[in-house]
Steps between C-alpha positions, in 0.01 A plus 500: 500500500197730529233453761227363281731237332631379831153492659376285213791266541441464878126499488472659835303799387289445184370857514847656497519419125308812436781724640653747263820662603444868515734792458704538829373808675734753638423488868628774724258489789403242760186385686276754666569416862880456460576726211588829659724424794872495403557270804341213299728546201852358480769473238639149462848441349372531140410863575122485403261625760339207686163568669572313819787538752438221756627146513152369586233515235203739532160343555295722270488208248470135608503183295191275482621223260802423280458298179855399430638319197866393504701328234853395612726387210738254656719505192563875484449532882271793451141540592215719366193604692162662458299594806160658548459662839152592614539799735273695725563871539443630846604864443499704183841474340687508163769252589520134608805420710613135510822293520722374216858395509714401200200468270484658153149637461398536137143610543261621764133574418205608713144377443187609694366181663143570396579599143653181372184404299491832325823433313636836589876525449725478800713787614876471499664549839839673521752292704718683738767313693659539841763216506621592849159430651426221246187689402333607180229761451240446231380848410151540346393774258203585724392460850407156632175545699466390857262208545559373149671175375739490210708246318872556456653288224879469500738315265853433630799266460828413667762240543449217740705610802834332568464519876237361732237778500214592273442276199826318464666206321611188684688215349563129584694219343351161400686179575622514143656840559249711308442840643127600509355841574184577688339836589369569844405784727589621851346831587519552878546769614531753213570302178158457338583840334783319319245278321211733431404854579295491814399660827770306684410562857327248728190711568413531126322166491329395171387201297725356227410320181826342367558379147829330403630417149735207470641230272337165487799333680441713805226546759384818661404538865342792683320580826166355378398196303517505122153536350584471129783470249482657156723399207646800317642527157858379480447222751505711822252423778324755713393393852222696671486478880194570713472845671672513832354606833589849610862516585822703507731524204797328671293176519441480118700211342540322166746241369578355161691176531510132397465355855319191606266471797329272750149578616259424786174647629433610849192388698346839417556460124810713444722362231860518619794447256875487533708595201871445437732450211447157338823340638388601860141389480571207728591743780157664506296241683573595865414864418165385363417294811596783738334773295163320509530430868602855585244661284219297661642592842491874424148494362381345826724716731405838337136389446530655150507296182788540268339744258650372172409173316863392462843540658824445305840467661796536256868423551688773316863423391617862574349664804658738739302453820327180639155546342237750405137478594332609173131427547427162345848476335767473767855493376784335682877456488539136410664413834190645680247280328667182364583212718735211397474203738856398409675830558266719718588498871258529795564875505427519126163334561417746780611792278275398205204443727529826686557707184187348351316576823631860492385566141160338553444716808559799276198405297302644790754719681631731220280396208148503644589776748798714398694755698405855400863598442841330517579650846268224633642217295529305825122446485572283195838350584485477879171321484610267227817408695281452818249289302784269395520396871125465533434314179792259490461418875141395421570306180849367535565482871786249440705788356513662838482852370435636842869445582608662173295805582724565800773579247267739318471711817873474568567641155259788566664579830846499342391784276271678733750532775705732286431875498491484118178290516170665402141478616282231350278768357747741339480775244607392150442706182753423232534160329836457675345575846214269426725210398701543822176446704507140389735399791521302816316767696193485267500129473644353820440759763148543349442125547639492852286782633196321346600183687522705815157652436354158430642366828366814679149482358472118470488311176120520475467875547797568270355279230163671527665835476684431177188342346320823585786699345502297182127514449463865572778610263467241222597641155604823682807656660576512881730672733658408838209654699240293300665180616497599867142625477398166352674319783313718756161459325460138389118507474338467159136518403487121486617489862223716622239308299628156595572585863870401468733634769726783388675813624440872439708793621232593753420149623630383833740207481441164669733402781684270258649810332509737797874538462443699183328803637262639241538387147491864401855508634627260232572786264677705773712191593581391147590848385794483742620202297441621145553879513837498674808299425682274734437231756455539874724362775317391810723508810383278783618533855378262759466634858337229709156443354507831322622535140611844398474546125653773282488538123756659272576500136730200418803602294798291400842657470397799717567492870368688802828678546493641148420868478241433222321236701246733675392665172448166338278393782289816522125476443500129415218323682294183423182344630641151563268202548728316737470129581676309767515170676639424854640219700167469685268480203490380134227757435591771256458833679430813301569859568478805265811708574393857426573682822500871531829669413742614759771758405832552670826673412793300374829617627692523176769749393333545162313835501127537409415132524129432476346356818506123499166325511502204735181294534476312831241249619473248781347149515407313815553123476279260684644221709859403543681560173861402431514599134302685238529485114361777282391483135358149516595294199627818337150609390590862579729734315733628766827418673513425873791572735489340845700742717693424816573128522212414272709349220721308749183340641386408153838337422467293819150393407604391159788300640274330752186441281480675170154349437352743751481733196335407169736452202378832354579673835844347502564627141365841613738512804809420292395758238435765764833435670710564193298793394558660836874448453482712183321770697756502781245371752646152564852365496596257227614260773148483639339447156753217425439347844130498412581242230713264707201284570455434129684169537175370666269671247266279304314761294647535152377854472678615820822323390489679164453833676798452731718363230410790276667750731813293535516457127458877449782574747721243316450655160551852637836394650600312187430792276706728717778234522494491881648154489524408868130575569400341175683176593360490851143559379549211265632276780220608729222426249642163402563403859173633650271374219689184403231260630224665302719528193606137516149373524394665175429260210568593137143446399166677458336319796313657793279796565545832319691642800714188519588548131570870532722431797685236304559730203636786722711280726677306229551816298668668795694194604656475156569866487691453827692218328365234735679183362208256511280758320756573236570133441130406461425799268797419283394137479150600386626760260741250337208254454284771348772613256573139408132451416513791252280698734214244489536362849219631727652636821291605800364847422569632853873447475548598134628847589761358737607227257534739207683761721759248603537376142547857375833538685688316231553639151357185341196499728433870448519471118266193510247682715500794263430264211216332694360844585450582134334162439261484797131567451436519879511857640544345851807307390642802308474717818697241694769458233537877465543547876763222495690673211520822704682322787813440292814655646637567148452863405514424124202259544298763687586759231379255236163471682457880499580518133243228425242682716557823305470314165166357614510181297634220715421685820182698449498871586226436753756310711777761477408681825493178706829393332675818601357472852629139540847589360527790737438264794801295391820634672683459167225672307395791722751744345434375150117552522540840664744627239289365228194682620689829530655473154191375321221692665370657180504163326294356782244789469451407132390150619294601800281799590634731772333398832410161364521199716813387313686832537429511869613144539821583324566803717430323821658169399836656400543737791290433816744234638790747526625576848805732467537874477691486175216310330247743653678792337516317168126434511422856605706631207324272257154598626591862479592453138162343436325798652702730282365305199143540627465142634366553846386185677376454859679168518840676509411642841421148616834370375709779661324456830551115483874532434528750784316258729732220392809708580368595843400137572848375424665771711277435790481120487810350331698456817198363683444246230872403496516451872165321529612244241833449682308439827245265344718275287 
């Protein structure tokens, strides 16, 4: 279809009707500034010269506004589009470089912005392609003049994508078994270019006017409210949406569907709507309640009104990640938005609430203020993860998210203590590298260092700093340094005029914050956390009333005696905001550990070893002190090792009166102890002795932490078929924790932590074949089956009941049938997990086949399915062999470096702990490199397997003997 016809149909550009398609000029030269240097010309695979040779776009042309008309045909599963981009030329040029991927461009025409009324014909632009860089060049017949505005009108079409990126199709089944198709978008980080040609980089912010054509039975949604609907010939409707605020392309969104919604209005007048497929409408009400409450909280906390008049949250049937923060139109995986009171557990409720909190935080962190480039994605994701803690704590304190947040930091440490980690702020240029930045370092470590900074500055100063940051960079892009400068200069014009108290880089601090030094040092301190990888280890040695402190880089699986240890330590140094309490005072003491560096020679036989940097400091304690505990409530991001008899003293204290330490400090001590075992700093015996007191523990969170390590050891031994240790671990757990297991009720009663402990304990007890647990689960499963699946079982024990029921052929088959019928994503997740626990390989193979087919088990769940099967001792070889043999098939379903592909790689391999498996994995990864598939995650996996091997070699006999001595 020609430009004028399509424009008339979409009515987004009435003046474009005057366009006449001119003869296509032969264009052999390029823009004035960039035309002569051969360095700027490259030859893409199609062989035609391309006038740009960099992955990043040039900035000689920038977009001002996109008028975009899209018509998805849900019958043919194609879409057509017409866009009019208003551009501003910053430098004389003859070409416009922008992104396009998988789009068939049928016309590109240039119009001078100021000549529209003169009815002069547009000038045809030649389209050159560079598929490798996902770029196109629109080449003009004459120079575009610097300082001028132009309109670029492009017609294009493509198929709706089959995957989860760009503009893609999603399907769902009604209760009657009818399959329905919707069309939806997911653009972050680099997939807007799959839906329309655009300047697809975060710094090219622009306004967007979206128009969507649809059938009458559907609705259309986009970032902004609908302002009008026009009926077209043939019965089609055309929805026009208001112009967006200035934003990045990855935040654009539009959906065509037949969903139903619930609505409410916030106290500030924002209309909030939750959309879901009609059969799941009843599961939207909790999301509506929590969204309104969280949105109101953020407006008050950030002191910035939500800038759009409405906010839609939509449950998408096929969605790869948890959610996407499109401005004003947030999309979710169904299990991250919908809450079913009958089948959603306590953890499910926490999950939905925190994901909503995460995405709403992005409306400010990410949308209002966007990172300048993807190397600083943590400014979006780290802040959103941290704001989950802040917002949910304030609005739903009963969910006890503070305790969950400890696990966020444990996950970050697990990754960051490997040499294959990366700095929070890390170079990323290609789409693959950019996708890999969306990981636990950017999200979880980013959140944990922000928590540490908040604790260091105080909540008041921290909040004032981020408000200053958001207000200063609204509708703009920011970098790492901009955040730290905002934290160090929190004064705004209104503060000066109103006389409010605030801080500037030059202003002296009050005694309340004297521990900070100058606020100008914030950037210097925080750069040690964002510009280098890793986590520090603080070594504490008590000599009378003097504490001698040293810091090193904490590494798991690498020991002091290893020849590479010194090089891996070299030049790592942090400014650590230490906190500690002592036996003589409940006061939280603070000390910034940034002592001058001392250098000494390390007597190693390895030649040319770099000098080892050791940072040493001393602290004088006041009064008579019998113990000291660092990293109070684990607000800091560092590991602590108490040298000498420090850990023995802590074990005695816990045995005598464990309440001397807060429950978070007890969790922190247990975590630190087992981390130090992996680093060769502490014996496994000592770490296990640290947990002997748990029979007196009353905190659910601490119990879960201790049990988690024992469960991890049990599964490691079970997978390696080390039967004597497996059996003794089982005996020890059931013997040591019998009282707390036996007092669990098969109900949904109690606090959130009570309910989470119940879910974990009963699941573990049944996995260990504890007779009372198996008997009760079988009884409940039989009743549920007998009721035809209509009996409402307590949601917190569903996973356990289903898992026990899945061990019989009849039970497994019945669960699979119920899986296909259930309209609750929460229930389907529990059933699917149960199905993966079968010890019958043919059943596990059946699940993989269903996951690959994508009908009964959706493709979005395939990665989690393979991960779960690989954790099953009977399924670990099955999953691993499947991944190796079907790698290319998996890449047709998921993009390389996508969350799903990384989950599949990690899930099918990282639990291995033998040299044979390590070699198999190395060989497989080498074959991927030979095919051009290079992923950072492969380094993580290889290092993890090596660590597992070394852990077993070093600790297996200790574990075996400790169990024998303690049974």
